[in-house]
N, C-alpha and C positions, 0 to 999 in steps of 0.2 A: 504494500500500500504506500510506503514511503517513496518508492520509485515513481509511481504515478503522480504523486504530488510534485516531485521535482520536475517532471515533464510539463505539468500544467503551469508551473511557476516560471518557465523560461520567458525572458523578455520578448515583447512583441517585435522589437526591432530585429532580434536574432532570427526569429521565425520568418519575418518578412524578407530578410537577406537570403535565407536558404531558398525560399520560394522564388525570389527574383533570379537567383543563380540557376535554379532548375529550369525556369522558363527560358532564360538566355541559352542554356545548353540545348534545350529541345529546338529552339528557333535556329541556332547555329547548325545543329545536326540536320535540320530540314533543308537549310540553304546549301550545305555541303552535298547532300543527297541530290538536290536539283541540279547543282553544278556538275556533278558526276554524270547524271543522266544526259545533260546537254552535251557534255564532252563525248560521251559514248555515241550519241546520235550523230554528232559532227564527224567523228572518226569512221563510223561503220554504216550509218544509215542514210546519210544525206544524198549521196550520189549513186546513180545507176549507170552502169556502163553497157553500151549496146554496140555489137560488132555488125557492121553493114556487110552486105553480100560481097563487096569488093575488098573487104579486109580493113576498112577504116573503122577506128574505134571512136565512139562518141560518148562524152560524159554528160549526163542529164541531171541537172539539179532538181531534186524532188520538191524543194520549197518554191523556187522561182520558175521552174520549168524551162530554164535556159539550157540549150544544148551547145556543146563546144567540141570541136575535134581534138583528138589526142594524137599528136604527131611526134614520133620519136620520144615517147614517154613525157612529153611536155603538153600541157593543156593550153590550147590557143583560144582563149576567151577574150572578149572585149570588142571594141569597134572593128567591124570588118569593112573592107573596101566595098564600093558599090557593086562590084561584079560578083561578090560572094554573099551568101545568105546563111542563116542558121537552120534552115529546114533540113529534114533528113531525106532528101530526094536523090536519086541517082545522078542527076545533072550536077548537083553540088559536089559529089565525090569526084566527078570528072574535072570540075573546075578547080578543086583544091589540089588534085594531083598534077594538073597541067598549068596551074596558075603561075608558077615561076617561069616556065618555058615561054608562056605568052608575053610576059613582061620583058624578057630578053629579046624577043623578036621585034618589039616596038621601036 
């Protein structure tokens, strides 16, 4: 019975401090968990890779739906010249593979 009296007689500030620390720990744990999930999605789930019939690999972003060719293990995203497009049509694969040759002939 003496032990219960000691527990009841603890100062309110000490009890409040423990509770605040517990809430902080739970909130920090939740933030770390969400950051871990976001990092795993970014590493393993964000991009889809599609191989075209002619052997060209395209990286498709699942969030923005942007498609970019992968040439020599380098993703070529960004502004394209007017003669190129980001659609996955056979004519694009031809223009991408012969694009450098046509520039040298000009």
